[in-house]
VEXDREN-2710 file (C-alpha; in Angstrom, 1 decimal):
% VEXDREN-2710
k/r/px/py/pz
1/UNK/-45.1/-15.6/-68.7
2/UNK/-44.2/-12.0/-68.2
3/UNK/-47.0/-9.5/-67.8
4/UNK/-47.4/-6.8/-70.5
5/UNK/-49.6/-3.7/-70.5
6/UNK/-53.3/-3.2/-69.9
7/UNK/-55.2/-2.5/-73.2
8/UNK/-58.4/-0.4/-72.9
9/UNK/-60.8/-0.7/-75.9
10/UNK/-63.2/1.9/-77.1
11/UNK/-66.6/1.8/-78.9
12/UNK/-66.2/5.0/-80.9
13/UNK/-63.2/4.0/-82.9
14/UNK/-60.7/1.1/-83.3
15/UNK/-57.9/0.7/-80.8
16/UNK/-54.3/-0.1/-81.8
17/UNK/-51.9/-1.9/-79.4
18/UNK/-48.6/-3.7/-79.4
19/UNK/-48.1/-7.0/-77.8
20/UNK/-44.6/-8.5/-77.3
21/UNK/-44.1/-12.2/-77.9
22/UNK/-43.7/-14.1/-74.6
23/UNK/-45.9/-11.7/-72.7
24/UNK/-49.6/-11.5/-71.8
25/UNK/-51.5/-8.2/-72.3
26/UNK/-54.6/-7.6/-70.1
27/UNK/-57.6/-6.7/-72.0
28/UNK/-60.0/-4.3/-70.2
29/UNK/-63.5/-5.2/-71.4
30/UNK/-65.4/-4.0/-68.4
31/UNK/-64.8/-0.2/-68.3
32/UNK/-65.8/0.3/-72.0
33/UNK/-69.0/-1.8/-71.8
34/UNK/-72.2/0.2/-72.9
35/UNK/-74.9/0.9/-70.4
36/UNK/-77.4/-2.0/-70.2
37/UNK/-75.1/-4.7/-71.4
38/UNK/-74.6/-7.7/-69.2
39/UNK/-72.4/-10.1/-71.1
40/UNK/-69.8/-10.2/-73.9
41/UNK/-68.0/-12.4/-76.3
42/UNK/-64.5/-12.3/-77.9
43/UNK/-63.3/-13.4/-81.3
44/UNK/-59.8/-13.0/-82.7
45/UNK/-57.6/-13.6/-85.7
46/UNK/-55.7/-16.9/-85.8
47/UNK/-52.5/-15.2/-84.6
48/UNK/-54.0/-14.1/-81.3
49/UNK/-54.7/-16.3/-78.3
50/UNK/-57.4/-14.9/-76.0
51/UNK/-57.9/-16.4/-72.5
52/UNK/-60.8/-15.6/-70.1
53/UNK/-60.5/-16.5/-66.5
54/UNK/-62.7/-16.4/-63.3
55/UNK/-66.1/-17.6/-64.3
56/UNK/-67.8/-20.1/-66.7
57/UNK/-69.4/-18.8/-69.9
58/UNK/-73.1/-18.0/-69.5
59/UNK/-74.1/-19.4/-72.9
60/UNK/-72.5/-21.5/-75.6
61/UNK/-73.3/-20.5/-79.2
62/UNK/-73.5/-23.1/-81.9
63/UNK/-70.5/-21.6/-83.7
64/UNK/-68.3/-22.4/-80.7
65/UNK/-67.9/-18.9/-79.4
66/UNK/-69.0/-18.2/-75.8
67/UNK/-70.6/-15.4/-73.8
68/UNK/-69.3/-14.3/-70.4
69/UNK/-71.0/-12.2/-67.8
70/UNK/-69.6/-8.7/-67.4
71/UNK/-67.9/-9.1/-64.1
72/UNK/-65.2/-6.7/-62.8
73/UNK/-63.3/-9.7/-61.4
74/UNK/-63.1/-11.3/-64.8
75/UNK/-59.7/-11.4/-66.4
76/UNK/-59.2/-11.3/-70.2
77/UNK/-55.7/-11.7/-71.5
78/UNK/-54.2/-12.0/-75.0
79/UNK/-50.9/-13.2/-76.4
80/UNK/-49.4/-13.4/-79.8
81/UNK/-48.4/-16.6/-81.6
82/UNK/-45.9/-14.9/-83.9
83/UNK/-44.6/-11.5/-84.8
84/UNK/-46.7/-9.4/-87.2
85/UNK/-45.7/-8.9/-90.8
86/UNK/-47.4/-5.5/-91.0
87/UNK/-48.7/-3.0/-88.4
88/UNK/-52.1/-4.0/-86.9
89/UNK/-52.5/-7.2/-89.0
90/UNK/-54.2/-9.1/-86.1
91/UNK/-57.7/-8.2/-85.0
92/UNK/-59.7/-8.8/-81.8
93/UNK/-63.4/-8.1/-81.7
94/UNK/-65.4/-7.7/-78.4
95/UNK/-69.2/-7.9/-78.7
96/UNK/-71.4/-6.6/-75.9
97/UNK/-74.9/-7.9/-75.2
98/UNK/-77.9/-6.8/-73.2
99/UNK/-81.5/-7.9/-72.7
100/UNK/-82.9/-4.7/-74.2
101/UNK/-80.0/-3.6/-76.5
102/UNK/-78.6/-4.6/-79.8
103/UNK/-75.1/-6.1/-79.8
104/UNK/-72.3/-3.5/-79.8
105/UNK/-68.7/-4.2/-81.1
106/UNK/-65.3/-2.8/-80.1
107/UNK/-62.4/-3.4/-82.4
108/UNK/-58.7/-3.9/-81.4
109/UNK/-55.9/-4.1/-84.0
110/UNK/-52.8/-5.8/-82.5
111/UNK/-49.2/-5.7/-83.7
112/UNK/-47.1/-8.6/-82.5
113/UNK/-43.3/-7.9/-82.1
114/UNK/-40.3/-9.8/-80.7
115/UNK/-38.1/-7.8/-78.3
116/UNK/-35.7/-9.9/-76.1
117/UNK/-32.4/-9.7/-74.4
118/UNK/-30.4/-12.9/-74.3
119/UNK/-27.2/-13.8/-72.4
120/UNK/-25.7/-16.7/-70.6
121/UNK/-28.2/-16.9/-67.7
122/UNK/-27.8/-20.7/-67.4
123/UNK/-24.0/-20.2/-66.8
124/UNK/-23.0/-22.8/-69.4
125/UNK/-20.7/-20.5/-71.4
126/UNK/-23.3/-19.9/-74.1
127/UNK/-26.0/-17.3/-74.7
128/UNK/-29.3/-18.6/-73.5
129/UNK/-30.6/-21.1/-76.1
130/UNK/-34.1/-20.8/-77.4
131/UNK/-36.6/-22.4/-75.1
132/UNK/-34.5/-21.9/-71.9
133/UNK/-36.3/-20.6/-68.8
134/UNK/-36.9/-16.9/-69.0
135/UNK/-36.0/-16.1/-65.3
136/UNK/-33.6/-13.3/-66.3
137/UNK/-34.7/-10.6/-63.8
138/UNK/-33.4/-12.5/-60.8
139/UNK/-30.0/-14.0/-59.9
140/UNK/-30.0/-17.2/-57.9
141/UNK/-27.2/-19.3/-56.4
142/UNK/-26.9/-23.0/-56.7
143/UNK/-26.3/-25.7/-59.3
144/UNK/-29.7/-24.9/-60.8
145/UNK/-29.4/-21.2/-60.3
146/UNK/-30.1/-18.6/-63.0
147/UNK/-28.4/-15.4/-63.8
148/UNK/-25.4/-14.2/-65.8
149/UNK/-21.8/-13.6/-64.5
150/UNK/-19.8/-10.5/-65.3
151/UNK/-16.0/-10.1/-65.0
152/UNK/-14.3/-6.9/-64.0
153/UNK/-12.2/-6.2/-67.0
154/UNK/-9.1/-5.5/-64.8
155/UNK/-6.3/-6.9/-67.0
156/UNK/-4.3/-5.0/-69.7
157/UNK/-4.6/-6.7/-73.1
158/UNK/-3.1/-3.8/-75.0
159/UNK/0.7/-3.5/-74.1
160/UNK/0.6/0.1/-75.1
161/UNK/-2.1/0.9/-72.5
162/UNK/-1.1/2.6/-69.3
163/UNK/-3.8/1.2/-67.1
164/UNK/-6.3/-1.6/-66.7
165/UNK/-8.8/-2.1/-69.6
166/UNK/-11.9/-1.1/-67.6
167/UNK/-10.5/2.4/-67.1
168/UNK/-11.0/3.4/-70.8
169/UNK/-14.1/3.4/-73.0
170/UNK/-12.5/1.8/-76.0
171/UNK/-12.0/-1.7/-77.3
172/UNK/-8.4/-1.5/-78.5
173/UNK/-7.7/-5.2/-79.2
174/UNK/-9.9/-8.2/-80.0
175/UNK/-8.7/-10.0/-76.9
176/UNK/-10.4/-7.3/-74.8
177/UNK/-13.8/-8.7/-75.9
178/UNK/-13.0/-12.1/-74.4
179/UNK/-13.1/-10.6/-70.9
180/UNK/-16.6/-9.3/-71.5
181/UNK/-20.1/-10.9/-71.4
182/UNK/-22.1/-11.1/-74.6
183/UNK/-25.7/-9.8/-74.6
184/UNK/-27.8/-10.1/-77.8
185/UNK/-30.9/-8.0/-78.5
186/UNK/-33.2/-9.8/-80.8
187/UNK/-35.9/-7.8/-82.6
188/UNK/-38.6/-8.8/-85.1
189/UNK/-41.1/-6.1/-86.1
190/UNK/-42.9/-4.7/-89.1
191/UNK/-40.7/-2.6/-91.4
192/UNK/-42.3/0.7/-90.3
193/UNK/-42.5/-0.1/-86.6
194/UNK/-39.8/2.2/-85.3
195/UNK/-41.3/5.2/-87.1
196/UNK/-43.7/5.4/-84.0
197/UNK/-41.7/3.4/-81.4
198/UNK/-38.2/3.4/-80.0
199/UNK/-36.0/1.2/-77.8
200/UNK/-33.9/2.4/-74.9
201/UNK/-31.0/0.5/-73.4
202/UNK/-30.3/1.5/-69.8
203/UNK/-28.9/0.7/-66.3
204/UNK/-29.8/2.3/-63.0
205/UNK/-28.0/5.5/-62.2
206/UNK/-26.7/3.9/-59.0
207/UNK/-25.0/1.2/-61.2
208/UNK/-23.7/3.2/-64.1
209/UNK/-20.3/3.6/-62.7
210/UNK/-20.0/-0.2/-62.1
211/UNK/-20.6/-1.3/-65.7
212/UNK/-19.8/-0.4/-69.3
213/UNK/-21.6/-1.6/-72.4
214/UNK/-20.2/-1.6/-75.9
215/UNK/-22.4/-1.9/-79.0
216/UNK/-21.2/-3.8/-82.0
217/UNK/-22.0/-2.3/-85.4
218/UNK/-21.7/-4.0/-88.7
219/UNK/-18.2/-5.4/-89.5
220/UNK/-15.6/-6.9/-87.3
221/UNK/-13.1/-4.1/-87.1
222/UNK/-12.2/-3.2/-83.5
223/UNK/-13.0/0.5/-84.2
224/UNK/-16.7/-0.5/-84.7
225/UNK/-17.3/-1.2/-81.0
226/UNK/-18.4/1.9/-79.2
227/UNK/-19.3/2.5/-75.6
228/UNK/-23.0/3.3/-75.2
229/UNK/-23.5/2.8/-71.4
230/UNK/-21.2/3.5/-68.5
231/UNK/-20.1/6.2/-66.1
232/UNK/-22.3/9.3/-66.8
233/UNK/-24.2/7.3/-69.4
234/UNK/-27.1/5.4/-67.8
235/UNK/-29.3/5.4/-70.9
236/UNK/-28.9/5.0/-74.7
237/UNK/-31.5/5.3/-77.4
238/UNK/-31.1/2.5/-80.0
239/UNK/-31.5/3.3/-83.6
240/UNK/-32.6/0.0/-85.2
241/UNK/-34.4/-0.7/-88.5
242/UNK/-37.6/-2.6/-88.7
243/UNK/-37.6/-6.3/-89.7
244/UNK/-35.7/-9.1/-88.0
245/UNK/-32.3/-8.2/-86.5
246/UNK/-29.8/-9.3/-83.8
247/UNK/-27.6/-6.7/-82.2
248/UNK/-24.7/-7.7/-80.0
249/UNK/-23.5/-5.9/-76.9
250/UNK/-20.4/-6.6/-74.9
251/UNK/-20.6/-5.9/-71.1
252/UNK/-17.6/-5.3/-68.8
253/UNK/-17.5/-4.9/-65.1
254/UNK/-15.9/-1.8/-63.7
255/UNK/-16.0/-2.6/-60.0
256/UNK/-15.7/-5.5/-57.6
257/UNK/-18.3/-6.2/-55.0
258/UNK/-17.6/-4.0/-52.0
259/UNK/-19.2/-2.5/-48.9
260/UNK/-21.6/-0.3/-50.9
261/UNK/-22.0/-2.5/-53.9
262/UNK/-23.5/-6.1/-53.6
263/UNK/-22.3/-7.0/-57.1
264/UNK/-25.6/-7.1/-58.9
265/UNK/-26.2/-5.2/-62.1
266/UNK/-29.4/-5.1/-64.3
267/UNK/-29.3/-4.3/-68.0
268/UNK/-32.7/-3.3/-69.3
269/UNK/-34.2/-2.6/-72.7
270/UNK/-37.5/-0.6/-72.8
271/UNK/-40.0/-0.3/-75.7
272/UNK/-41.7/3.1/-75.9
273/UNK/-44.6/4.4/-77.9
274/UNK/-43.7/7.7/-79.5
275/UNK/-46.7/8.0/-81.9
276/UNK/-48.3/11.0/-80.2
277/UNK/-45.8/13.9/-80.0
278/UNK/-48.2/15.8/-77.7
279/UNK/-48.0/13.1/-75.0
280/UNK/-45.0/11.7/-73.1
281/UNK/-43.5/8.6/-74.4
282/UNK/-45.5/5.6/-73.1
283/UNK/-43.8/2.5/-71.8
284/UNK/-45.0/-0.7/-73.5
285/UNK/-42.6/-3.3/-72.4
286/UNK/-39.3/-4.0/-70.6
287/UNK/-36.9/-6.9/-70.6
288/UNK/-33.9/-7.2/-68.3
289/UNK/-30.9/-9.4/-67.6
290/UNK/-29.2/-9.5/-64.2
291/UNK/-25.5/-10.0/-63.8
292/UNK/-23.5/-10.7/-60.7
293/UNK/-19.9/-9.5/-60.8
294/UNK/-17.6/-12.4/-60.2
295/UNK/-15.9/-12.2/-56.8
296/UNK/-12.1/-12.2/-56.3
297/UNK/-11.2/-15.6/-54.9
298/UNK/-8.0/-16.7/-53.1
299/UNK/-6.4/-20.1/-53.5
300/UNK/-5.0/-22.1/-50.6
301/UNK/-1.4/-23.2/-50.5
302/UNK/-2.5/-26.8/-50.7
303/UNK/-3.4/-26.2/-54.4
304/UNK/-0.7/-27.1/-57.0
305/UNK/1.3/-24.0/-58.1
306/UNK/1.3/-22.5/-61.6
307/UNK/3.8/-19.7/-61.0
308/UNK/6.2/-18.7/-58.2
309/UNK/7.3/-15.2/-57.5
310/UNK/10.5/-14.4/-55.6
311/UNK/12.9/-11.5/-55.2
312/UNK/16.6/-11.6/-56.1
313/UNK/18.9/-10.2/-53.4
314/UNK/22.7/-10.1/-53.1
315/UNK/22.7/-12.9/-50.4
316/UNK/20.0/-15.3/-51.7
317/UNK/21.7/-16.9/-54.7
318/UNK/21.7/-20.4/-53.1
319/UNK/18.0/-20.0/-52.2
320/UNK/17.2/-19.0/-55.8
321/UNK/19.1/-21.9/-57.1
322/UNK/17.2/-24.4/-54.9
323/UNK/13.9/-22.7/-55.7
324/UNK/14.7/-23.0/-59.5
325/UNK/15.2/-26.7/-59.1
326/UNK/11.9/-27.1/-57.2
327/UNK/9.8/-25.1/-59.7
328/UNK/11.3/-27.2/-62.6
329/UNK/10.2/-30.4/-60.7
330/UNK/6.8/-29.0/-60.1
331/UNK/6.6/-27.9/-63.7
332/UNK/5.6/-24.3/-62.8
333/UNK/6.9/-21.0/-63.9
334/UNK/9.4/-19.0/-61.7
335/UNK/9.3/-15.2/-61.9
336/UNK/12.2/-13.5/-60.3
337/UNK/11.9/-9.8/-59.3
338/UNK/15.2/-8.1/-59.9
339/UNK/17.0/-6.0/-57.4
340/UNK/16.3/-2.9/-59.6
341/UNK/12.6/-3.8/-59.4
342/UNK/12.4/-4.7/-55.7
343/UNK/14.6/-1.9/-54.3
344/UNK/15.8/-4.1/-51.5
345/UNK/12.3/-5.1/-50.5
346/UNK/12.1/-8.9/-50.5
347/UNK/8.7/-9.4/-48.8
348/UNK/6.8/-10.6/-51.8
349/UNK/3.9/-12.2/-50.0
350/UNK/3.5/-9.0/-47.9
351/UNK/3.2/-6.9/-51.1
352/UNK/0.6/-8.9/-53.0
353/UNK/-1.8/-11.8/-53.1
354/UNK/-2.8/-13.5/-56.4
355/UNK/-6.3/-14.9/-56.7
356/UNK/-8.6/-15.2/-59.6
357/UNK/-12.0/-14.3/-61.0
358/UNK/-14.2/-16.7/-63.0
359/UNK/-17.0/-16.8/-65.4
360/UNK/-18.2/-19.7/-67.5
361/UNK/-16.4/-18.2/-70.6
362/UNK/-13.2/-17.1/-68.9
363/UNK/-11.0/-17.5/-65.8
364/UNK/-8.6/-14.7/-65.1
365/UNK/-5.8/-14.5/-62.4
366/UNK/-5.9/-11.2/-60.6
367/UNK/-3.2/-9.8/-58.3
368/UNK/-4.5/-8.0/-55.2
369/UNK/-2.0/-5.3/-54.4
370/UNK/-1.6/-4.4/-50.7
371/UNK/-1.4/-0.8/-49.6
372/UNK/2.0/-1.3/-47.8
373/UNK/3.7/0.4/-50.7
374/UNK/7.4/-0.2/-50.0
375/UNK/10.1/-1.1/-52.4
376/UNK/7.9/-3.6/-54.2
377/UNK/5.0/-1.2/-54.6
378/UNK/5.4/-0.9/-58.4
379/UNK/5.9/-4.6/-59.0
380/UNK/2.3/-5.8/-59.1
381/UNK/1.1/-3.1/-61.5
382/UNK/4.2/-2.9/-63.7
383/UNK/5.3/-6.5/-63.8
384/UNK/2.3/-8.7/-63.0
385/UNK/-0.6/-6.8/-64.6
386/UNK/-0.8/-7.7/-68.3
387/UNK/-2.7/-9.6/-70.9
388/UNK/-5.1/-12.1/-69.1
389/UNK/-3.7/-11.1/-65.7
390/UNK/-5.8/-8.6/-63.7
391/UNK/-5.1/-6.1/-61.0
392/UNK/-7.0/-4.8/-58.0
393/UNK/-6.1/-2.8/-54.9
394/UNK/-7.9/-1.5/-51.8
395/UNK/-7.0/0.5/-48.7
396/UNK/-5.3/3.8/-48.1
397/UNK/-2.8/4.6/-50.8
398/UNK/-1.5/7.5/-48.9
399/UNK/-1.2/8.0/-45.1
400/UNK/-0.6/5.6/-42.3
401/UNK/-0.6/1.8/-43.0
402/UNK/-0.3/-0.7/-40.2
403/UNK/1.6/-4.0/-40.3
404/UNK/-1.7/-5.8/-40.5
405/UNK/-2.4/-4.3/-43.9
406/UNK/0.4/-6.4/-45.4
407/UNK/-0.8/-9.6/-47.1
408/UNK/1.4/-11.8/-45.0
409/UNK/-1.7/-11.1/-42.8
410/UNK/-4.0/-12.6/-45.4
411/UNK/-4.4/-16.3/-45.8
412/UNK/-7.1/-18.8/-46.9
413/UNK/-8.0/-22.2/-45.7
414/UNK/-8.6/-25.2/-47.9
415/UNK/-12.2/-26.3/-48.3
416/UNK/-13.8/-26.7/-44.9
417/UNK/-17.2/-27.5/-43.3
418/UNK/-18.4/-25.5/-40.3
419/UNK/-21.4/-27.2/-38.7
420/UNK/-23.7/-27.8/-41.6
421/UNK/-22.3/-25.0/-43.7
422/UNK/-19.8/-26.0/-46.4
423/UNK/-17.1/-23.6/-47.8
424/UNK/-15.9/-25.4/-50.9
425/UNK/-13.5/-22.5/-51.6
426/UNK/-12.3/-22.3/-48.0
427/UNK/-12.4/-19.3/-45.7
428/UNK/-10.2/-16.2/-45.6
429/UNK/-8.1/-15.8/-42.5
430/UNK/-6.9/-12.4/-41.3
431/UNK/-4.9/-11.4/-38.3
432/UNK/-6.4/-9.0/-35.8
433/UNK/-6.1/-7.6/-32.3
434/UNK/-8.1/-9.0/-29.4
435/UNK/-9.5/-5.6/-28.3
436/UNK/-8.9/-2.0/-29.2
437/UNK/-6.1/-0.2/-27.4
438/UNK/-3.5/2.5/-28.0
439/UNK/-1.0/-0.2/-29.2
440/UNK/-3.4/-2.6/-31.0
441/UNK/-3.6/-2.9/-34.8
442/UNK/-6.3/-3.8/-37.2
443/UNK/-6.4/-4.5/-40.9
444/UNK/-7.7/-1.4/-42.7
445/UNK/-11.5/-1.4/-42.9
446/UNK/-11.5/-0.9/-46.7
447/UNK/-9.6/-4.2/-47.0
448/UNK/-11.9/-6.0/-44.6
449/UNK/-15.0/-4.7/-46.4
450/UNK/-13.6/-5.8/-49.8
451/UNK/-12.9/-9.3/-48.6
452/UNK/-16.3/-9.7/-46.9
453/UNK/-18.1/-8.4/-49.9
454/UNK/-16.8/-11.3/-52.1
455/UNK/-19.1/-13.6/-50.1
456/UNK/-17.8/-17.0/-51.2
457/UNK/-14.9/-17.2/-48.6
458/UNK/-16.4/-15.6/-45.5
459/UNK/-13.5/-14.1/-43.5
460/UNK/-12.5/-15.2/-40.0
461/UNK/-10.5/-13.0/-37.7
462/UNK/-7.6/-14.6/-35.7
463/UNK/-5.9/-13.0/-32.8
464/UNK/-2.4/-12.2/-34.1
465/UNK/-1.5/-8.8/-32.7
466/UNK/0.4/-10.5/-29.9
467/UNK/3.2/-11.0/-32.4
468/UNK/5.9/-8.4/-33.1
469/UNK/4.7/-8.0/-36.7
470/UNK/1.3/-9.6/-36.2
471/UNK/0.8/-11.5/-39.5
472/UNK/-1.4/-14.6/-39.4
473/UNK/1.1/-16.5/-41.7
474/UNK/3.6/-16.4/-38.9
475/UNK/1.9/-19.0/-36.7
476/UNK/-0.2/-21.2/-39.0
477/UNK/0.1/-23.1/-42.3
478/UNK/-1.9/-25.7/-44.1
479/UNK/-0.4/-28.9/-45.6
480/UNK/-2.0/-31.6/-47.8
481/UNK/-3.0/-34.8/-46.1
482/UNK/-4.2/-37.8/-48.1
483/UNK/-7.1/-39.0/-45.9
484/UNK/-8.5/-35.7/-44.5
485/UNK/-7.5/-33.4/-47.4
486/UNK/-5.3/-31.1/-45.3
487/UNK/-3.8/-30.6/-41.9
488/UNK/-3.5/-27.3/-40.0
489/UNK/0.0/-26.7/-38.6
490/UNK/0.2/-24.2/-35.7
491/UNK/3.3/-22.6/-34.3
492/UNK/3.9/-23.4/-30.6
493/UNK/6.0/-20.9/-28.6
494/UNK/6.0/-23.3/-25.6
495/UNK/7.3/-26.2/-27.7
496/UNK/10.0/-24.1/-29.1
497/UNK/11.1/-22.8/-25.7
498/UNK/11.2/-26.4/-24.4
499/UNK/13.4/-27.4/-27.3
500/UNK/15.8/-24.5/-26.6
501/UNK/16.0/-25.7/-23.0
502/UNK/16.6/-29.3/-24.0
503/UNK/19.4/-28.3/-26.3
504/UNK/20.9/-26.0/-23.7
505/UNK/21.0/-28.9/-21.1
506/UNK/22.6/-31.1/-23.8
507/UNK/25.5/-28.7/-24.1
508/UNK/24.5/-26.7/-27.1
509/UNK/24.0/-23.4/-25.3
510/UNK/26.9/-21.8/-27.0
511/UNK/26.0/-23.0/-30.5
512/UNK/25.5/-20.1/-32.8
513/UNK/21.9/-20.2/-34.2
514/UNK/22.1/-16.8/-36.0
515/UNK/24.9/-14.4/-36.5
516/UNK/26.1/-13.3/-33.0
517/UNK/23.2/-14.9/-31.2
518/UNK/23.6/-18.0/-29.0
519/UNK/20.9/-20.2/-27.4
520/UNK/21.9/-18.9/-24.0
521/UNK/21.1/-15.4/-25.3
522/UNK/17.8/-16.5/-26.7
523/UNK/16.9/-17.9/-23.3
524/UNK/18.2/-14.9/-21.3
525/UNK/15.0/-12.8/-21.8
526/UNK/17.0/-9.5/-21.5
527/UNK/14.8/-6.4/-21.2
528/UNK/14.8/-4.3/-24.3
529/UNK/16.3/-7.0/-26.4
530/UNK/14.6/-7.8/-29.7
531/UNK/14.7/-11.4/-28.4
532/UNK/12.7/-10.7/-25.2
533/UNK/10.3/-13.6/-25.4
534/UNK/7.3/-12.5/-23.3
535/UNK/7.4/-8.9/-24.3
536/UNK/7.4/-9.3/-28.1
537/UNK/6.7/-13.0/-28.6
538/UNK/8.4/-13.1/-31.9
539/UNK/8.7/-16.9/-32.0
540/UNK/7.1/-17.3/-35.5
541/UNK/10.2/-15.6/-36.9
542/UNK/12.4/-18.4/-35.5
543/UNK/12.0/-22.1/-36.1
544/UNK/8.9/-23.3/-34.5
545/UNK/9.1/-27.1/-34.5
546/UNK/5.3/-27.3/-35.2
547/UNK/5.1/-25.1/-38.3
548/UNK/7.3/-25.1/-41.5
549/UNK/7.7/-21.7/-43.2
550/UNK/6.5/-23.2/-46.5
551/UNK/5.1/-20.8/-49.1
552/UNK/3.1/-23.4/-51.1
553/UNK/3.1/-27.1/-51.8
554/UNK/5.6/-27.4/-54.7
555/UNK/5.3/-31.1/-55.1
556/UNK/3.4/-32.6/-58.0
557/UNK/2.4/-35.4/-55.7
558/UNK/1.0/-33.1/-53.0
559/UNK/3.0/-34.8/-50.3
560/UNK/6.2/-32.8/-49.8
561/UNK/6.7/-29.6/-47.9
562/UNK/9.7/-27.5/-48.7
563/UNK/11.5/-25.9/-45.8
564/UNK/14.0/-23.0/-46.0
565/UNK/16.4/-23.4/-43.1
566/UNK/17.3/-19.9/-42.0
567/UNK/17.7/-21.3/-38.5
568/UNK/19.5/-23.9/-36.5
569/UNK/22.9/-23.6/-38.2
570/UNK/25.2/-21.2/-40.1
571/UNK/26.9/-22.2/-43.2
572/UNK/29.9/-24.4/-42.4
573/UNK/28.8/-25.3/-38.9
574/UNK/27.4/-28.6/-37.7
575/UNK/23.7/-29.0/-37.2
576/UNK/22.1/-28.9/-33.8
577/UNK/20.8/-32.4/-33.3
578/UNK/17.0/-32.7/-33.1
579/UNK/16.0/-29.4/-34.8
580/UNK/15.1/-30.7/-38.2
581/UNK/13.9/-34.1/-36.9
582/UNK/11.4/-32.3/-34.7
583/UNK/9.8/-30.6/-37.7
584/UNK/9.9/-33.8/-39.8
585/UNK/8.3/-35.8/-37.0
586/UNK/5.4/-33.4/-36.8
587/UNK/4.9/-33.4/-40.5
588/UNK/5.1/-37.2/-40.7
589/UNK/2.3/-37.3/-38.2
590/UNK/0.3/-35.1/-40.6
591/UNK/1.0/-37.5/-43.5
592/UNK/3.7/-35.4/-45.2
593/UNK/7.3/-35.4/-46.2
594/UNK/9.9/-32.7/-46.0
595/UNK/12.7/-31.4/-48.2
596/UNK/15.1/-28.8/-46.9
597/UNK/17.4/-26.2/-48.4
598/UNK/19.4/-23.4/-46.7
599/UNK/18.7/-19.7/-46.8
600/UNK/21.3/-17.8/-44.8
601/UNK/19.5/-14.7/-43.6
602/UNK/17.0/-15.2/-40.8
603/UNK/13.5/-13.6/-41.1
604/UNK/13.5/-12.3/-37.5
605/UNK/15.8/-9.4/-38.5
606/UNK/13.4/-8.4/-41.3
607/UNK/15.4/-9.8/-44.1
608/UNK/12.7/-12.3/-45.2
609/UNK/12.4/-16.0/-45.7
610/UNK/10.5/-18.3/-48.0
611/UNK/7.3/-17.8/-46.0
612/UNK/7.0/-14.1/-47.0
613/UNK/9.9/-13.9/-49.5
614/UNK/8.2/-16.1/-52.2
615/UNK/4.7/-16.3/-53.4
616/UNK/3.0/-18.9/-55.6
617/UNK/0.0/-18.6/-57.9
618/UNK/-2.1/-21.7/-57.5
619/UNK/-4.7/-23.6/-59.6
620/UNK/-8.2/-22.2/-59.2
621/UNK/-10.7/-24.2/-57.2
622/UNK/-14.3/-25.3/-57.9
623/UNK/-16.7/-22.9/-59.8
624/UNK/-18.2/-20.4/-57.3
625/UNK/-21.7/-19.7/-58.9
626/UNK/-23.1/-23.2/-58.4
627/UNK/-22.5/-22.9/-54.6
628/UNK/-25.3/-22.4/-52.2
629/UNK/-26.4/-18.9/-51.2
630/UNK/-23.7/-17.5/-48.9
631/UNK/-25.0/-17.0/-45.4
632/UNK/-24.4/-13.8/-43.4
633/UNK/-21.7/-14.6/-40.9
634/UNK/-21.3/-12.9/-37.6
635/UNK/-18.1/-11.1/-36.6
636/UNK/-16.3/-14.4/-35.8
637/UNK/-13.0/-14.2/-34.0
638/UNK/-10.7/-17.0/-33.0
639/UNK/-8.4/-16.1/-30.1
640/UNK/-5.2/-17.9/-28.9
641/UNK/-2.3/-19.0/-31.0
END
């Protein structure tokens, strides 16, 4: 039970105190004891429960009351059974006794009140029911964990709004409330109680720019929700009538966890005694609820898709036609970015990554906009952001951006286990350099800090800067596998080189693989050529036999990978024997099937392919809050490709 205030009694005149239901007030009987008194007894009205600890009674009276020795270590506490009907309607009498003195009494009049904040601390989608554990001042992980969850209100429910909902201090449409967490303040007091007391609702100043609280007044009109806490508003006095009332508040997150924000926010109500205008307001009681801001979570490409994004270009009509058929079979939505929207930038996966945030009452897809800001820079915020679809971005919005800041360099594994530690939501994978140099690249620190701060998908760095572009998705991919759940496919430059050599010896050295490029030229290793193998190692842009450039598993049965063939043959030319079979053989070994379609422009001349030219929004994974407490991970780095 929560501890309340310490009540000091006096002999000269009655003392008046307030005790909040659910708390214990400490009663100081020692400091007010008259000189010469050695013991005391306590009697109370039926609505008050008095407990005495640390020491047996010295004498039992026939009436049932007891005497205790006056000992400084003795603890006397009281609690209320119910809220008071009128001020001071419950009485406690302390009687002091001495061998040579007459009994002396001190009177205490107690007012019981109910003041409590309630929210979904059990993470069931409902405000904490009566009788649920109180543990609201801490937030714990795990299936039996306690603590509420807060969503960043980063979608745009009002079509007329120019930005995300959390940027304004208004509730413009009723759908906006569904993205917020409900908190209810329950009060039960005597009618005249707030003539001498008041309630304050507040957050820490360090958290006021991370949260906003709306108070609901009577009526259900949208205009009746007003912001009472938020940026520059850490505290708000509540004007409440006496009696029994419930007041609803709606809480929205304004910021995701990040380097300087662990994601925890405390909302507190404080009860103050204002009865003496000559003295500062006295704190009587506080109740708090703790929220954790829901992390942004990525979905692996082994999850079934819900929506596929792709750019329309002059030369990719066949590709779009094939992709349209696939999305129909997979029963997912296809969103095509027009040429006017993409401005000849087809690298959809480099521009954005779509994940989600999740609370018991709501799951919201959220697009993470990369700082690359090329032709597609307006697409995430103008075409993806909307009702029930959120938006977030990090990194430098102006100035220099490296290739590793594109989101082709951001992947996530399926659920994995590392030693004894389980990652039910997988682990984020980002490409990095092996060591700093004048030519090395790193993902911007703001992006790395954001990804690490989400906690539930601890990032791992992979050495990818050996590639011409340096994206992690150029040399690895995950495919579903029935028995093990998934297989990791890795690109192998040496395997590809051996395949080129085999085909050259078989007489296909003059076969055109790409426009004006023959196998003989690929193997020539000319200095300064964009195909110089050791100097730029751009193999992931050409067909590695060990990795398909698949954007996401588009099969309802989770067994088929879809390959866009920008390599091995031009339209109207015969296929080089062995190319496709090599890929299919590797996938069959992983327990999968393949389905191929042609895409005429090869990715290695920066025109894009399905790997970075299409992106799929997947089904969300397991709930994150029941997971075990995330462990701090070291700066793990995996080298080699």
